[in-house]
C-alpha positions, 0 to 999 in steps of 0.5 A: 882175371889177367889175360892168358895171352902170355906165352910163359906161365906165371912163376910159382907161388911161395907160401908159408903154412903154419897150423896150430899144434893139433893133428886135427889141424896139422894133417889138413894143412899138410893136405893143403900144402900137398895140393899147392905143391902138386900145382907147382908151388913151393910151400914151407910147412912150419911146426915143431920137431916132434910134430914134423917127425910124426907127419907122413912124408909130404907128396911131392916132397921136392916142393914142400919144405918141412920147417921145425921150430923148437918148442920152448921149454915151459915148466909143468909141460910134459917132456916131449909134449908138442901137440894137444893130443900129448898134453892133458886138457888142464895143461893146455894153458902151458901149451899156449905159453910154449906156443907163444914162445915160437913168435921170435923163432918164426919172426927170424925164419920169416925175416931170413926168407924175406931177405932172399928174393929167391925165397921171399914168400908171397903169402903166409897162411896161419891158423886162427890163434897165430896173431904174432905170426900174422903180425910178422907177415905184415911187418915184412909186407907179406900178406897173411891169410887165416884158414878156418873150419866149417861155415856151420861152426862160424855162422853159429859161433856166439863169439862172432855174434858178440860185438864185445869180443872184437875189442882188442886187449888193452894190456898184455897179461902175459903168455897163455892168458890171452883168450881164444877170442882175443887171439882169433880177432887179433889174428883176423884183424891182421889177415888180408883174407879168410880161407875156409875149408868148405864149398857152397855145394856143401854148406849152401845155407851157412857159407854166405853168412860168413863174410859179413860176420868176419868182415873180410874177403872169404875164399872157399878151398873146397873140402880137401878130401884125402886121396881115396887110396891113402895109406901104404900096402902094409899100413894097418895090415892086422885090421885090414885082415880082420875086415877081409873076413867080414861080410860086406857093409856089415860093421860100424867103424868107430873112431873118436879122433886124436884130439879129444880123448873120452873119459873112462866112464864114457868109453865104458858106455860107448863099449856097452852100447856097441855090445847091446847093438849087436852089430859088428864093429872095428874100434880104433880106441885112443887111451882115455883121459886121465882121472877116470880110473885107469891104472898107471901101470897099464890098460886095465880098466879102459874097457868094461870087465869081460867086454872083449871076451863077450864080443869076441867074433863081433868086434875088434878093438885096436889101440894102435895107429890105424890108416883110417882112410884105408879102413873106411874104404873097405867094403866091410864097413857099412857105417862110421861112428865119429866125433864129427871132426871136419876131417873125419866127416870128409873121410867117411863121406868120401866113401858114402858111409852113413854116420853115428854122431857123437860130438864132444866139443868145438866145431863137432856139434855144429858139424853134427847138426849140419850132417843131421840136416843132410840126413846122412846119420843120427846123433847119439841121444844126450841128457838135456841137463848135462850133455852126457850119453849112455849105452842105450843112446849109443845102442839106439843110434847104432841100430838105426844107422846099421840095422833098422832097414827103413832108417838105414835106407834113408841114411845110406841114400843121403850119404851117397848124395853127400859122397857125390860132392866130397868125391867130385875131384873136378869140383874140388880141383876147381875150388883149389884153382880158384883159391890159387888165382885169388892168391895171385891176383890179390891186391891191398885194395881187395882187403876192405870188401866183406862181401866177397862172393862164395859162389861155386867156381865155373865149370869152364875154369876161373 
């Protein structure tokens, strides 16, 4: 580390951040931008106009520039669809095709920024699919870094353990055809650092496995927990008012994220499981994926017939946007039924809520297994053959976490232990300060090391 004898502080960094077009990525990347800006650095946050318009205003706004790059039109992609939660899963290849059309606009943006020494970025931080953004950064001699999810997901990924996946594609088959593995490794190969949203205290068994797998220096960011008081006074007023009338720790908050909608039959099994469990619930329900029997002219059929009448007084279902952090913070919430997206887990455990876990895909399965290992909750039972779940599995898991005294006592105690890590602002700040110091001190010679330490930062500072 450079000596701190200089009387003037080092100049602020200029950082470009470019997440994948999914709100499960956009929001934590925006939290990273805000943390960097709060330390005096200048951030250009890149996405598309529709996504930028849906983001909450960054704080402090004066040091976060929201950069909108229009998403190219692709035939077959729904009008206005700019993120995964507005695109049917069977049309994701069209979203990738449109996304790849951002390569030239991003290169132009970066060239313009680099042409002005007052605006020249010090780093470009990209998601794992942005091989062309990382290539543009290298072309302009700006070091790129790759932001990654949990260590448990990476350490158990078949892709990272399969040497054949690392081979670069020999031909360009056209936009949208490049596999996820090819995108990942093409991006990783160009990046100077891998940055991971984790910390040693959280994943002591998995985080040390990541640098040898990636063959890159790895810098942990901490968990990027949201502010405990996130959300304005008027956000979610109706849901909060309903919560105010419930006894302390009496209900399970249910939310399955914005990126992976359940099919109608899955929604029905989840609903009937909640009904059978008999516990109070607040359910932030996203409209199910198409093709499962929902009529085109409304919401009829989303919930089982008579469900809301039978559970009146027991639960509340809301299909609008809700301020999840504010709801999880409410004293009436005693548990969290979640898909185990990394951001949702962080939000739930920020308040020590034990978990009912229902992972669907991606990193959610490894995240759920990590949480089961910490004994902070229980997964809903699945059919071993097809991975399906039913109402009885939902009922059993909810009752174990919310009702049965012996199991609930264990889950609550361990959720509070996890809370000690997530809610430790001093610890999380030290990881962020260590990350900034790494960005400042990086040289090209650092890039060859695959054994970068992921030990916790010193309490005395970096």
